[in-house]
C-alpha positions in Angstrom: -20.9 1.2 18.7 -17.3 0.6 18.5 -16.2 -2.6 20.5 -13.0 -1.6 22.2 -11.8 -4.9 22.9 -12.3 -6.3 19.4 -10.6 -3.1 18.1 -7.4 -3.8 20.4 -7.5 -7.4 19.4 -7.4 -6.8 15.7 -4.9 -4.0 16.0 -2.5 -6.4 18.0 -3.1 -9.2 15.4 -2.5 -6.7 12.6 0.9 -5.5 14.3 2.0 -9.1 15.0 1.5 -10.1 11.2 3.1 -6.8 10.1 6.1 -7.2 12.2 6.2 -10.8 11.0 6.1 -9.7 7.4 8.9 -7.1 8.3 11.1 -9.8 9.7 10.5 -12.1 6.7 11.6 -9.2 4.5 14.8 -8.9 6.3 15.5 -12.5 6.0 14.6 -12.3 2.2 17.3 -9.8 1.3 19.9 -12.3 1.8 17.9 -15.0 0.2 17.6 -12.8 -3.0 21.4 -12.2 -2.8 21.8 -16.0 -3.1 19.3 -16.5 -5.6 20.7 -14.0 -8.1 24.3 -14.4 -9.1 24.9 -10.5 -9.5 23.6 -7.4 -8.2 22.6 -5.9 -11.4 19.9 -8.5 -11.9 18.8 -8.1 -8.2 18.5 -4.4 -9.0 16.4 -5.0 -11.8 14.0 -7.2 -9.8 13.8 -4.6 -6.8 12.5 -2.1 -9.5 10.0 -4.5 -10.6 9.1 -5.4 -7.0 8.8 -1.7 -6.0 6.1 -0.9 -8.6 4.4 -4.3 -7.9 4.2 -3.3 -4.1 2.4 -0.1 -5.0 0.1 -1.3 -7.9 -1.0 -4.4 -5.6 -3.1 -1.8 -3.5 -4.8 -0.8 -6.7 -8.5 -1.8 -7.1 -9.4 1.2 -9.3 -10.3 3.0 -5.9 -13.5 0.8 -5.8 -12.4 -1.0 -2.6 -12.0 2.2 -0.6 -14.9 3.8 -2.4 -17.1 0.9 -1.1 -15.4 0.7 2.2 -16.9 3.7 4.1 -20.4 2.8 2.7 -20.0 -0.7 3.7 -18.9 0.3 7.3 -22.0 2.5 7.7 -24.3 -0.2 6.3 -22.8 -2.9 8.8 -22.9 -0.3 11.7 -26.5 0.3 11.0 -27.3 -3.4 10.5 -28.4 -2.8 7.0 -27.1 -6.1 5.7 -29.1 -6.2 2.6 -27.5 -2.9 1.5 -24.1 -4.2 2.6 -24.5 -7.4 0.5 -25.7 -5.4 -2.4 -22.6 -3.1 -2.2 -20.2 -6.0 -2.0 -21.8 -7.8 -4.9 -21.7 -4.5 -7.1 -18.2 -3.9 -6.6 -17.1 -7.4 -7.3 -19.0 -7.3 -10.6 -17.5 -3.9 -11.8 -14.0 -5.2 -10.9 -14.5 -8.4 -12.7 -15.8 -6.8 -15.8 -12.9 -4.2 -15.8 -10.3 -7.0 -15.3 -11.8 -9.1 -18.1 -11.8 -6.1 -20.7 -8.2 -5.2 -19.7 -7.1 -8.8 -20.0 -8.4 -9.1 -23.5 -6.6 -5.5 -24.4 -3.5 -6.7 -22.8 -3.3 -10.0 -24.9 -4.1 -8.3 -28.1 -1.2 -5.7 -27.4 1.1 -8.5 -26.4 0.8 -10.5 -29.4 0.7 -7.3 -31.8 2.9 -4.8 -30.4 5.2 -6.2 -27.9 8.1 -6.6 -30.4 7.7 -2.9 -31.4 7.9 -1.8 -27.7 10.6 -4.0 -26.4 12.5 -5.3 -29.6 12.9 -8.7 -28.0 15.5 -7.1 -25.5 16.8 -9.3 -22.7 17.0 -8.3 -19.1 20.0 -8.1 -17.1 22.4 -10.0 -19.5 20.0 -12.6 -20.6 18.4 -13.6 -17.4 14.9 -13.4 -18.7 12.7 -12.0 -21.5 11.1 -8.7 -20.4 8.2 -9.2 -22.6 7.3 -12.5 -20.9 7.9 -11.0 -17.5 5.6 -8.0 -18.3 3.1 -10.3 -19.5 3.2 -12.5 -16.2 3.0 -9.4 -14.2 0.1 -8.0 -16.0 -2.0 -11.0 -15.8 -1.3 -11.5 -12.1 -2.4 -7.8 -11.4 -5.7 -8.1 -13.3 -6.3 -11.3 -11.7 -5.9 -9.7 -8.1 -8.0 -6.7 -9.0 -11.2 -8.3 -7.9 -9.6 -10.6 -5.4 -8.0 -7.6 -3.6 -11.6 -6.3 -2.7 -11.4 -9.0 0.1 -9.0 -6.7 2.1 -11.6 -3.9 2.0 -14.2 -6.0 3.1 -12.3 -7.4 6.1 -11.3 -3.9 7.2 -15.1 -2.9 6.9 -15.9 -6.0 9.2 -13.1 -4.8 11.6 -11.0 -7.9 10.8 -7.7 -6.0 10.4 -6.0 -8.9 11.8 -6.9 -11.2 9.0 -6.3 -8.6 6.4 -2.6 -8.1 7.6 -2.2 -12.0 7.3 -2.7 -11.8 3.5 0.7 -10.1 2.8 2.6 -12.0 5.6 1.4 -15.4 3.8 2.6 -13.9 0.6 5.9 -13.3 2.1 6.3 -16.7 3.4 5.5 -18.4 0.1 8.0 -16.2 -1.7 10.8 -17.0 0.8 10.1 -20.6 0.8 10.7 -20.6 -2.9 13.9 -18.6 -2.7 15.3 -21.1 0.0 14.5 -24.3 -1.9 15.1 -23.3 -5.6 18.9 -24.1 -5.6 19.0 -25.3 -9.1 17.1 -22.8 -11.1 18.6 -22.3 -14.5 20.0 -18.6 -14.6 18.3 -17.6 -17.9 14.8 -18.4 -16.1 15.3 -16.9 -12.6 13.5 -13.7 -13.1 10.7 -15.4 -15.2 10.1 -18.2 -12.4 10.4 -15.7 -9.5 7.6 -13.5 -11.2 5.5 -16.6 -11.7 5.9 -17.6 -8.1 5.1 -14.2 -6.7 2.0 -14.1 -8.7 0.7 -17.2 -7.3 1.9 -16.1 -3.6 -0.1 -12.9 -3.9 -3.4 -14.6 -5.3 -3.5 -17.8 -3.3 -4.2 -16.3 0.2 -6.7 -13.8 -1.5 -8.5 -16.7 -2.9 -8.7 -18.4 0.6 -9.9 -15.3 2.4 -12.6 -14.9 -0.4 -14.0 -18.2 0.7 -14.0 -17.1 4.4 -15.8 -13.9 3.5 -18.5 -15.9 1.5 -19.3 -17.9 4.4 -19.6 -14.9 6.7 -21.7 -13.0 4.5 -24.0 -16.3 4.0 -24.8 -15.9 7.8 -25.9 -12.3 7.5 -29.7 -12.0 8.4 -30.5 -10.4 4.9 -33.8 -9.7 3.3 -34.1 -10.0 -0.3 -31.3 -8.4 -2.4 -32.0 -7.1 -5.9 -28.8 -8.3 -7.7 -30.0 -6.7 -11.1 -30.3 -3.3 -9.7 -27.0 -1.2 -10.2 -28.6 2.1 -9.7 -25.8 2.8 -7.1 -23.0 1.7 -9.4 -22.3 5.1 -10.8 -22.1 6.6 -7.4 -19.9 3.9 -6.4 -17.4 4.3 -9.3 -17.4 8.2 -8.8 -16.3 7.7 -5.1 -13.9 5.0 -6.1 -12.4 7.2 -8.7 -11.2 9.7 -6.3 -9.5 7.1 -4.2 -8.0 5.7 -7.3 -6.6 9.1 -8.3 -4.9 9.5 -4.8 -3.6 5.9 -5.1 -2.1 6.7 -8.7 -0.5 9.9 -7.2 1.3 8.0 -4.5 2.3 5.2 -6.9 3.8 7.9 -9.4 5.7 9.7 -6.5 6.9 6.9 -4.4 6.8 4.1 -6.9 9.0 5.9 -9.4 12.1 6.0 -7.3 13.7 2.7 -8.2 13.2 3.4 -11.9 14.6 6.8 -11.6 17.6 5.6 -9.8 18.1 2.9 -12.3 17.8 5.4 -15.2 20.0 8.0 -13.8 22.5 5.9 -12.0 23.1 2.2 -11.8 21.4 -1.0 -10.6 23.9 -1.4 -7.9 22.3 2.1 -6.7 18.9 0.3 -6.7 20.1 -2.2 -4.3 21.5 0.5 -2.0 18.1 2.2 -2.2 16.1 -0.8 -1.5 18.3 -1.7 1.5 17.9 1.6 3.1 14.2 1.7 2.3 13.7 -1.9 3.8 15.2 -0.6 7.0 13.6 2.7 7.6 10.1 1.7 6.1 9.7 -0.7 9.0 8.3 2.4 10.9 6.1 3.4 7.9 4.7 -0.3 7.8 4.0 -0.4 11.6 2.3 2.9 11.4 0.2 1.8 8.4 -0.8 -1.4 10.1 -2.2 0.6 12.8 -3.8 3.5 10.8 -5.5 1.2 8.4 -7.9 -0.3 10.7 -8.3 3.0 12.8 -9.6 4.5 9.4 -12.5 2.1 9.5 -13.0 2.8 13.5 -12.9 6.4 12.6 -15.5 6.0 9.9 -17.6 3.7 12.2 -17.4 6.3 14.9 -18.4 9.1 12.6 -21.4 7.0 11.5 -22.7 6.6 15.2 -21.6 10.3 16.1 -19.1 9.1 18.7 -16.7 12.2 18.5 -15.0 11.6 21.7 -13.9 8.1 20.3 -12.5 9.8 17.3 -10.6 12.4 19.6 -9.1 9.5 21.6 -7.9 7.7 18.3 -6.3 10.9 17.2 -4.4 11.3 20.2 -3.1 7.6 20.1 -2.0 8.2 16.3 0.1 11.4 17.5 1.7 9.4 20.2 2.7 6.7 17.9 4.2 9.3 15.5 6.2 10.7 18.3 7.5 7.3 19.3 8.2 6.5 15.5 10.3 9.6 15.5 12.4 8.6 18.5 12.8 5.0 17.2 14.3 6.5 13.8 16.9 8.5 15.7 17.9 5.4 17.5 18.1 3.5 14.1 20.4 6.2 12.6 22.9 5.6 15.5 22.9 1.8 15.3 22.6 1.4 11.5 26.1 0.0 10.8 26.0 -2.6 13.4 22.6 -3.5 12.1 24.0 -3.9 8.5 26.8 -6.0 9.6 24.4 -8.3 11.5 22.1 -8.4 8.8 24.1 -8.6 5.6 27.7 -9.4 6.8 30.6 -7.3 7.7 31.3 -4.3 5.6 29.0 -5.5 2.7 27.3 -2.0 3.0 28.7 0.9 4.8 26.1 3.3 6.4 26.1 6.8 5.8 24.7 9.3 8.3 23.3 11.8 5.6 21.7 9.2 3.6 20.2 7.8 6.9 18.8 11.3 8.1 17.5 11.7 4.4 15.4 8.3 4.5 14.3 9.4 8.1 12.8 12.6 6.7 11.2 10.6 3.8 9.5 8.1 6.4 8.3 11.0 8.5 6.7 12.8 5.7 5.0 9.7 4.5 3.7 8.9 8.0 2.3 12.3 8.3 0.4 11.9 5.1 -0.8 8.4 6.3 -2.0 9.9 9.6 -3.9 12.8 7.9 -5.3 10.3 5.1 -6.5 8.1 7.9 -8.7 10.9 9.5 -9.9 12.5 6.1 -10.9 9.0 4.6 -12.7 8.1 7.8 -14.8 11.4 7.2 -15.0 10.6 3.5 -13.3 14.0 2.9 -11.0 13.6 -0.1 -10.8 16.8 -1.9 -7.6 18.3 -0.2 -5.7 14.9 -0.8 -6.6 15.1 -4.5 -5.4 18.5 -4.7 -2.1 18.4 -2.7 -1.0 14.9 -4.1 -1.6 16.0 -7.7 0.5 19.2 -6.9 3.3 16.8 -5.5 3.5 14.8 -8.7 3.7 18.0 -10.7 6.5 19.2 -8.3 8.5 15.9 -8.6 8.3 15.4 -12.3 9.0 19.3 -12.8 12.2 18.9 -10.7 13.2 15.9 -13.0 13.7 18.5 -15.7 16.5 20.1 -14.0 17.8 16.8 -12.2 20.6 15.8 -14.6 22.3 19.0 -14.3 22.3 19.5 -10.6 22.1 15.9 -9.1 25.1 14.9 -7.1 24.2 11.2 -6.5 21.2 8.8 -6.2 20.2 10.1 -2.9 19.0 13.3 -4.7 16.1 11.1 -5.9 14.9 10.7 -2.4 15.4 14.4 -1.7 13.4 15.4 -4.8 10.6 13.1 -3.3 10.6 14.6 -0.1 10.4 18.1 -1.5 7.5 17.1 -3.6 5.6 15.8 -0.6 6.2 18.5 2.0 3.3 20.7 0.9 1.0 17.6 1.0 2.4 16.8 4.4 1.6 20.2 6.1 -1.5 21.0 4.4 -3.2 17.7 4.9 -2.4 17.5 8.5 -3.8 21.0 9.0 -6.9 20.1 7.1 -7.4 16.8 9.1 -7.2 18.5 12.4 -9.4 21.4 11.3 -11.8 18.6 10.1 -11.9 17.0 13.6 -11.6 20.0 15.9 -13.2 22.7 13.7 -16.6 24.4 14.3 -18.6 21.5 12.8 -17.4 18.9 15.3 -17.6 21.2 18.1 -21.2 22.3 17.4 -22.3 18.6 16.9 -20.6 17.7 20.3 -22.2 20.5 22.0 -25.7 19.4 20.6 -25.1 15.7 21.7 -24.3 17.1 25.0 -27.4 19.1 25.6 -29.6 16.1 24.2 -28.0 14.0 26.8 -28.7 16.5 29.7 
């Protein structure tokens, strides 16, 4: 059964750390402006960072594929199966990371010059091939480490899972504040290395915590040589991976597209607006990620009333977010002045409304995904997010002829996501309140009588 006090406690802790991470992100923008001597270089870094923030959720889908099975195993106190699932997923991810690492270094030493031609980034502020190598190594190291987040969420430890990105933000901010004498030509390279260390270090610490928790589980004999369920784990994970990849392509490409069709300075503007309005998306995600585990747990124990209660809570939260974004559009200019200084950036109502629409669409998709993932029903997400990728990149074919400004990239993203927004919400509600759930509820009531 779901322990309500534990769920509320973890939700509260997750919100505190997410809000703390948001506050650190707000403070970090002026720190970045001080660290880099020109906005063009900062625009390049924000482009790199945007892709990083999406790719860092990648674990080839195996973490999410494992999560629902692990939640059911823990709920049923089948700790031998739970331990076996964790072990298999770690082994698969480690093997994938090692193979990709070998391929990476072979490509770097043999083909990097052909691809990048020794070009320098942002007027000689750092070698792009070195930066890409550092980023790639960091991502491959964190692939297996990132599994700790899925395990913590399966254990209903969402508070600790939310502490990880908060700790990363803290470490990066400390570096930005103390690195006054960094040589200009090494700014991007050093920052990339520090960012990689800041991501991996908290994951390593939480991995030790998970090890000691699992060690206390009352398990029988676990067959570590049996990988019979590995193929099913990879198949389930591949669905989540494709969903992650679609979201990365749709959302993570915006900074690159603004940089390609407009300028690095416009990337900075995009990031400033995105940082402000994505606060609501981050808070909503902080709630829905642990609720996904709670819905999956409730589904495993046939607690459909709890699922209905969680659904009503999420819908209330979406309404509150909508009101919050309307207020934000009204007070945005004073907020910019307080945050970045007087008249550094002038707010624009149409741009604010556009980003509000973008966040509403993403929040709706997160809401529907939370329910569908909890039921382990991914087919509609696969279909509609793939369709969204097709719409966005079909639209780019006409973009250069009809674009009026950098905000048209945001408009194109919204248009591509609207079908997924509508149909996924419809499907999620049908999944919860359709005939299947109703018949199960009626059966449960009759059995109780």
